[in-house]
C-alpha positions in Angstrom: 96.0 1.7 130.0 93.4 4.4 129.3 93.5 6.3 126.1 94.8 9.8 126.2 91.6 11.5 125.2 91.3 14.0 128.0 92.0 17.6 126.9 92.6 19.8 130.0 92.5 23.5 130.4 94.3 24.7 133.5 93.3 28.3 134.6 96.0 29.9 136.6 99.8 29.2 136.5 100.8 29.9 140.1 101.8 27.4 142.8 98.5 25.5 142.7 98.3 25.7 138.9 101.8 24.3 138.6 101.0 21.4 141.0 97.8 20.6 139.0 99.6 20.8 135.7 102.3 18.4 136.9 99.6 16.0 138.0 98.0 16.3 134.6 101.2 15.8 132.7 101.8 12.4 134.4 98.2 11.3 134.2 97.8 8.5 131.6 94.4 9.8 130.3 95.5 13.4 129.6 96.6 13.9 126.0 96.3 17.7 125.7 97.1 20.5 128.2 96.4 24.2 127.7 97.3 26.7 130.4 96.4 30.4 131.1 97.3 33.1 133.5 96.7 36.8 133.9 100.4 37.1 133.3 101.0 35.5 129.9 104.7 35.0 130.6 103.9 32.8 133.6 101.5 30.7 131.4 104.3 30.3 128.9 106.8 29.3 131.5 104.5 26.7 133.0 103.6 25.4 129.5 107.3 24.7 128.8 107.7 22.9 132.2 104.9 20.5 131.6 104.9 20.3 127.8 101.6 22.0 127.3 100.4 22.3 123.8 98.8 25.8 124.2 99.2 28.8 126.6 97.6 32.2 126.8 96.9 35.2 129.0 93.2 34.8 128.0 91.1 32.3 130.0 88.4 32.2 127.4 90.9 31.4 124.6 92.1 28.4 126.5 88.7 27.1 127.4 87.5 27.6 123.8 90.2 25.3 122.3 88.6 22.4 120.5 90.8 19.9 122.1 89.6 20.9 125.6 86.9 18.8 127.2 87.7 19.5 130.9 88.6 22.6 132.9 90.5 22.9 136.2 90.6 26.3 137.9 93.7 27.0 139.9 93.2 30.7 140.7 91.1 32.5 143.3 87.8 31.0 142.2 85.8 34.1 143.3 87.7 36.1 140.7 87.1 33.6 137.9 83.6 32.4 138.3 83.0 31.7 134.6 85.8 29.2 134.2 84.7 27.5 137.4 81.2 27.0 136.1 82.6 25.9 132.7 84.7 23.3 134.6 81.6 21.9 136.2 79.6 21.9 133.0 82.3 20.0 131.1 83.3 17.7 133.9 79.9 16.6 135.0 78.6 15.7 131.5 81.9 14.1 130.5 81.3 10.4 130.4 85.1 9.8 130.5 85.9 8.7 134.1 89.4 10.1 133.7 88.1 13.6 134.4 86.6 12.5 137.7 89.8 10.6 138.5 91.9 13.7 137.8 89.5 15.7 140.0 89.8 13.1 142.7 93.6 13.4 142.5 93.3 17.1 143.5 91.3 16.2 146.6 93.0 13.1 147.8 96.3 12.6 145.8 97.6 10.4 148.6 94.8 7.8 148.7 94.3 4.1 148.1 92.8 2.9 144.9 89.5 2.0 146.7 89.3 5.5 148.3 89.8 7.1 144.9 87.2 4.9 143.3 84.7 5.7 146.0 85.2 9.5 145.5 84.9 9.0 141.7 81.6 7.3 142.1 80.4 9.9 144.6 81.2 12.7 142.1 79.2 10.9 139.4 76.0 10.5 141.5 76.1 13.5 143.8 74.5 16.1 141.6 73.6 17.2 138.1 75.7 20.0 136.5 72.7 22.3 136.6 72.2 21.8 140.4 76.0 22.1 141.1 76.2 25.4 139.2 73.1 26.8 141.0 74.6 25.9 144.4 78.0 27.3 143.5 77.0 30.7 142.1 75.9 32.2 145.5 79.1 30.8 147.1 81.2 33.2 145.1 79.3 36.3 146.2 79.4 35.6 150.0 82.1 37.1 152.2 82.2 35.2 155.5 85.0 37.3 157.1 82.6 39.5 159.1 80.4 36.7 160.3 83.4 34.6 161.2 84.5 37.3 163.6 81.2 36.9 165.4 81.8 33.2 166.3 81.8 32.8 170.0 82.2 29.1 170.5 85.5 27.2 170.5 86.8 26.6 167.0 89.5 24.4 165.6 90.7 24.9 162.0 92.6 22.2 160.1 94.4 22.7 156.8 96.8 20.5 154.9 100.1 22.2 154.1 100.3 20.9 150.5 96.5 21.1 149.8 96.1 21.2 146.0 92.5 22.3 146.3 92.6 25.3 148.5 95.8 27.2 149.4 97.2 26.6 152.8 97.3 30.4 153.5 93.5 30.6 153.1 92.9 28.1 155.9 95.3 30.1 158.2 93.5 33.3 157.2 90.1 31.9 158.2 91.5 31.0 161.6 92.6 34.5 162.2 89.1 35.8 161.6 87.5 33.5 164.3 88.2 34.8 167.8 90.2 32.3 169.8 90.4 29.8 167.0 93.3 27.4 167.0 94.9 26.6 163.7 96.4 23.1 163.1 98.5 22.5 160.0 98.4 18.9 158.8 101.4 17.4 157.0 99.5 16.1 154.1 98.8 16.7 150.4 95.2 15.7 150.7 92.3 18.2 150.9 90.3 15.6 152.7 92.6 13.7 155.1 92.1 9.9 154.9 92.6 7.2 157.5 95.5 5.5 155.6 97.9 8.5 155.8 100.1 9.6 158.8 98.3 12.9 159.1 95.1 11.0 160.1 96.5 10.2 163.6 97.3 13.8 164.2 93.9 14.9 163.0 92.1 12.4 165.3 94.3 13.2 168.3 93.7 17.0 167.9 90.0 16.5 167.4 89.7 14.3 170.5 91.6 16.8 172.6 89.4 19.6 171.3 86.0 17.9 171.8 84.5 18.0 175.3 84.6 14.8 177.3 81.8 13.5 179.5 82.2 12.3 183.0 79.6 9.6 182.4 79.0 7.3 179.5 77.8 9.3 176.5 74.5 8.3 174.9 73.0 6.9 178.1 70.3 9.0 179.7 68.9 7.4 182.8 65.3 7.9 183.9 66.7 9.3 187.2 68.5 12.1 185.5 65.4 13.0 183.4 63.2 12.9 186.4 65.5 15.3 188.2 65.0 18.0 185.5 62.0 20.3 185.8 59.7 21.2 182.9 61.5 24.5 182.5 64.9 22.9 182.6 63.9 20.5 179.9 62.8 23.4 177.8 66.1 25.2 178.4 68.1 22.1 177.7 66.3 21.6 174.4 67.3 25.1 173.3 70.8 24.8 174.7 71.2 21.6 172.6 70.0 23.6 169.6 73.0 25.9 170.0 71.1 29.0 171.3 72.7 31.4 173.7 71.1 32.5 177.1 69.7 35.7 175.7 67.9 34.0 172.8 66.6 31.2 175.0 65.1 33.8 177.4 63.3 35.5 174.5 62.0 32.2 173.3 60.7 31.2 176.7 59.6 34.6 177.9 62.0 34.6 180.9 65.0 36.8 181.8 68.6 36.0 180.7 69.6 35.8 184.4 66.8 33.1 185.0 68.1 31.2 182.0 71.7 31.3 183.4 70.5 30.0 186.7 68.5 27.2 185.0 71.6 26.3 183.0 73.7 26.1 186.1 71.1 23.8 187.7 71.2 21.6 184.6 75.0 21.3 184.7 74.8 20.1 188.3 72.0 17.5 187.7 73.5 16.2 184.5 77.0 16.1 185.8 78.9 18.4 183.4 81.0 21.5 183.9 80.8 23.4 180.6 78.2 24.3 178.0 79.9 22.3 175.2 79.8 19.2 177.5 76.1 19.9 178.1 75.4 20.2 174.4 77.1 16.9 173.7 75.2 15.2 176.5 71.9 16.7 175.4 72.3 15.8 171.8 73.3 12.3 172.6 70.0 12.2 174.6 68.0 13.3 171.6 67.6 16.9 172.5 68.2 19.7 170.0 66.6 17.7 167.1 63.2 16.8 168.4 60.1 17.8 166.5 57.6 19.8 168.4 55.3 16.8 168.9 58.0 14.8 170.7 59.1 17.7 172.7 55.5 18.4 174.0 55.2 14.7 174.8 58.4 14.7 176.8 57.3 17.8 178.7 53.9 16.4 179.4 55.3 13.2 180.9 57.7 15.2 183.2 56.4 15.3 186.8 57.5 19.0 187.3 
């Protein structure tokens, strides 16, 4: 039985904060809990529910408690960047594996012991606290709503109903910003769905139905098919596989958008696909879209047309 030497500050006393506080209350390594909220009464109410030793309407006061050696932010993180960075600073340098275990329980509360250990180890080796903070700071100043509305490819958005990491409503909101996106709620408490829970079967089925299927065996590119493609079609296919649209491909190759469209139609016929997503999957399985320039030049030079 681990000693209860983890002192936890929970920032935010709403639905997610309450869930995390209850997880902390039952965790064998947590010996001290402090909670805060912009509404002090909510912090006090949650403190009573979970037996927290300290509560406040001031985030800084909670974090500054001498008993606190780990921080979990349960509010809109963009609005409370400082507590988020403090959580990383304390958590990453904390040699007590209990913090990582608690953190893991927020991502995959319904997991096997081996899955939890694997994520614990990953958290330990993934990054230094300094690198994690540098990567996180820009994240809180970027608003993706406008760019999400510019997505023009098929999109499928998953979110677990009882996700303790990111509120379910945020996943649904993201889907509304992407034109034509389909939102799929998963009956799970895990932020990352794992293959030992019932939601995994739903996740896999939805994903397989969403992804394009190929009429021929994927990953097999016959010499006959390659020989049927002209030099220009190979160039177009390379850029299609890289995710470029017809207009951009035309600019890259110095040809009109209409010519690109005609070339793409010819590629569909020769390769045996019906849609652009199918063509992209086929091409990337063939090695297109990720070739360096040297390999691409060699491929084009060896093509007879």
